[in-house]
C-alpha positions in Angstrom: 60.6 52.6 -6.0 62.6 54.0 -9.0 65.4 56.4 -8.7 65.6 58.9 -11.4 69.3 60.1 -11.9 69.8 63.2 -14.1 73.3 64.6 -14.8 73.0 68.4 -15.2 75.7 70.5 -16.8 74.8 74.1 -16.2 76.3 76.9 -18.4 79.4 78.4 -16.8 78.7 81.4 -14.8 75.0 80.4 -14.4 75.4 78.3 -11.2 73.9 80.7 -8.8 70.9 81.5 -11.0 70.4 77.9 -11.5 70.3 77.1 -7.9 68.0 80.0 -7.2 65.6 78.7 -10.0 65.8 75.2 -8.6 64.8 76.4 -5.2 61.4 77.5 -6.9 61.3 74.5 -9.3 61.4 71.9 -6.5 58.2 72.7 -5.1 56.7 71.8 -8.6 58.2 68.1 -8.6 57.5 67.5 -5.0 53.8 68.1 -5.5 53.5 65.5 -8.2 51.8 62.1 -7.9 54.1 59.3 -7.1 56.9 61.6 -5.9 58.8 60.4 -2.9 61.8 62.5 -2.3 64.7 64.4 -4.3 68.3 65.6 -3.7 70.2 68.1 -5.9 74.0 67.6 -5.4 76.8 69.8 -6.7 80.0 68.3 -8.2 83.2 69.0 -6.3 85.6 68.6 -9.4 83.4 70.4 -11.9 81.6 73.6 -10.4 79.0 73.6 -13.0 77.9 69.9 -12.8 75.0 68.9 -10.8 73.2 65.5 -10.3 69.4 65.5 -9.6 68.2 62.4 -7.7 64.4 61.8 -7.5 62.7 58.9 -5.9 59.4 57.9 -7.6 56.9 55.3 -6.7 56.9 53.9 -10.2 58.6 54.7 -13.7 55.4 55.8 -15.1 55.0 58.5 -12.2 58.0 60.2 -13.8 57.8 59.5 -17.5 54.0 59.9 -17.8 52.6 61.6 -14.7 55.4 64.2 -14.6 56.8 64.5 -18.0 53.4 64.7 -19.7 51.9 67.3 -17.2 51.3 71.1 -17.3 53.7 71.2 -14.3 56.5 69.8 -16.4 56.2 72.7 -18.8 56.6 75.1 -15.7 59.8 73.1 -14.6 61.2 73.2 -18.1 60.6 76.9 -18.4 62.4 77.5 -15.0 65.4 75.2 -15.5 66.0 74.1 -19.0 67.6 77.2 -20.4 70.5 76.7 -17.9 71.8 73.5 -19.4 74.7 73.3 -21.8 73.2 70.1 -23.2 70.0 68.3 -22.4 70.6 66.3 -19.2 71.3 62.6 -19.5 68.4 60.8 -17.5 68.4 57.2 -16.3 66.3 55.3 -14.0 67.5 52.7 -11.4 65.9 50.2 -9.1 67.7 48.8 -5.8 69.0 45.4 -5.8 69.9 45.3 -2.1 68.3 46.9 0.9 69.8 49.9 2.5 70.5 47.8 5.7 73.8 46.8 7.3 73.8 43.1 8.4 
């Protein structure tokens, strides 16, 4: 499993519109091959900052399957105009299981 982490800085005053657009956009990403789950979290200290966490089966599911799809174009049209700067996106893999010994 691969965790995509995207730091999203939304233009001031556009937070509610962004959240509404994300409500629609999340159905796009959740229908993609290799998609496992996602969360959108809002920063407490900076009210226009969000972090998007998406679990994918493989890195290629995100970078090729999603990013090179027609669905990505819909995603981009719904969301990208809200960003102050293009989001920083990184991918992570777990080193330790999510279990308590």
